N, C-alpha and C positions, 0 to 999 in steps of 0.2 A: 676812279680807281685802271690804274697802269693794269695793262696783260699783253705779252707776249703775242698780238695777233694785231697790232700795227695799230689800237684804236685811241682815239686823243682824246686828254685830257684838257683841259685848259683853264691859265688862271689867271690875273690880274689885266696881263697885259704888259707890265712895267718892261723895262728892258733895264739889265747890266749895263754899266758904266765903263764907256769905251776907255782905253789906255791913250793917252796919246806919246809918238816918238816911236813906236813900234806897232806891226801889222802882227793883229794874234793869228794862231793858227785857227781859232774859229772862222776869220774871216774868209778864210780861203775856202774857196770849193770842195766839197767832196774831190776826193783824188780820183782823176782816172788810172788806174793801173796799165803802164805800154811794155811792151816786148816782153811779154809774161811765158818766161817756160814755165809753164804751172796750170793748175787747173785752178777756175774761180768757181767758188759756190756761192748762189742766193742764200741771204739770210730774209730774214720776215721784217729787217727794217732796213732799204739799200745802202743804205748809206755805209753799213757795219760791213765789210770784206773780208770773207771767208777766201784764205785761199794753201794751195797742195803744192809747193816747187816739187820742179822734176825731179826723180831718182832712179839714181843710176846705178843699176848691180850686177854683180860679176861674182866670180869663184870666191874674190875677199869678202865680200862683204857689200856695202853702198857706197854713194857719194851723191850730195845732194849741198846744190848754190843757196842758202839759205837768206840770201838776203843781196839785193844791188839794188844803189841809190836810184838808177835808170827807169827801175819799176813805180817807183812812188813821186812821181813830179807834186811839184808845190810844197813837199814835205821835207824838213831837213832833220835828221834824228841826231840828236847830241850826245844820250846817255843810255849807256849800258846797265839794266837790272838783271839781279841773279836772284831769286826767291827758293827757297828750300823748305819742306809744307814735312816734318817727320809723319805726322797721323794726316787718315783719311776724313774728310769730314771739315778741315780745315779752311776756313772762309777768311780770304783777304778782301775786305772792303764795304764797301762800298767808297770808292776815290775818286777826286777829281781836284784839280787846281783851278784857281781861276783866274783870269787874265789878269797881267797879260804870262802868266805863265803856265798858260793853259797847254793841254798836252794830248798830243795824239799818243795812240802806243798800239805797237807792232810783238804780237805776244805769241811763242809756241812752248813747247815742252820737250824737257829734253831728259826728263825719265819720267816717267808715270804714266797720269791721265786730270784732266780737270776738267770740270764745265765750267766756262766760259763765261762774264754775264756782262753786257751792257745796256744800260738806262740814257734814253733822251731826253735831256734837260735844258732843250735848245726851245725857247719863248719862239710860237709860231712854226713851230714843225709839223707836220701832218701828222708825227709820229712821239709829239709831246708825253712825258712819262713812258711809253709804251719800252719794254725792253726787248732783248733780244738775248738766247743761250746758244753757243758753241762749244760743243764738244773737242777738246786738243788730245791730240796725243802724241808722245815718240814715238811709237810705233808708227802711226799714222802719217808722220810729219808735218798735220796742218796747222796753218800758224791763223789768227786775226786781227786783222786792222781796226780799229776801235779811233774814230777820229775824234778833236776834240768837242765838245760841247754834253762828252755820256759821261756819267758815271759808272764807272769800270771796278770789275770786283772777281773770284773765280772763288770756287771749291773742291780742292782735291778731293780725286777720288780711288785714291791709289795709295798705301806709303812712301815715305821718302819721295814726294813729288818733287821735279826741279824743273821751276818756270822760268826762262830768258826773255825780255822783252825790252825795244829800245822806248825810247819817247824823246820826243821834240824840241822837249824844256825840262831844263834843269829842275832838280826839287826845290821848293820852298817852302819852307818850314811856314809862314808868316800867310802863303797863300795857298797853302793844304786845306780842303776840307772831306770833309764824311757823313756818308751817313748810315743808320742803321740799315743792317741786312734782311732783316723783316719789318720794314718802316711800311704800314698799310699803306701809304700814298703808293706806293712803286708797285707792292703787290709781287715781288720778283720769286721766281721759278727755280728752286735751287739744286731740285731732283735730290732730296737727301730726307730721309730720317730723323727726329730725335737733336739735343741740340748741338751746332757747331762747336768748333775749338773755333775762340775767336783770342788778340789782344785785346787788351784792356782798351786800349784807344778804338779797339773798334765795338767794342762793347757798350761806348758810351757817348757816340756821335749824337746830336741833336737829330728831331726829325726832321724831314723834308719841308717846306712850305714852298706848297705851287703858286703861290700868287707873290712869288719871287723869284724867277728862272734866272741862273746864273749866267746863262748864257743865251743868245740869238740867235737864229734859222737863218742860215747864207748868208750869214756878217750885217743883215741892214741893222 
């Protein structure tokens, strides 16, 4: 069973098939953030990076550079997404896309507050099936970088929460996959009581099979 403390669970070692003609995001090593006017906050899984860009304040309010491509060498973000959730307790996830359309994600909250969740699905990873949670708020300006190879989701903690996020590949209906939010094989800690608000799609994902991991650790 997976926990947030980085304990390892094992599958049968079967590998995800390598797509030809395109280097997958999961083939890249974890990004090294450079030239950062920001604070970096360690998480329980080192490849998931929490960061807070510098915020400049004066009598008018504040200004912050929320993204610069040079901060993320080896990653190219191609699509911006905007999510609005009316009710607290709304879960969006757990989602991922198979190679060659696998995605790294960079998230921040424009209004409200969320608990963000990333689950390691990389075969051979020392944190395989473990998960990490990060709280993101509009007031604090926190962001989280979730690399390819992770299932991702979040739960809203305030009404009318708005989440903005960048991804490194385009949405693919054919390659998108999902895992139930309460899958016992992952034991994700959402930090909420009671039943969440879910879409029909998120309510009906098939259970995750640990013996068939969709990603490989380190591009091996």
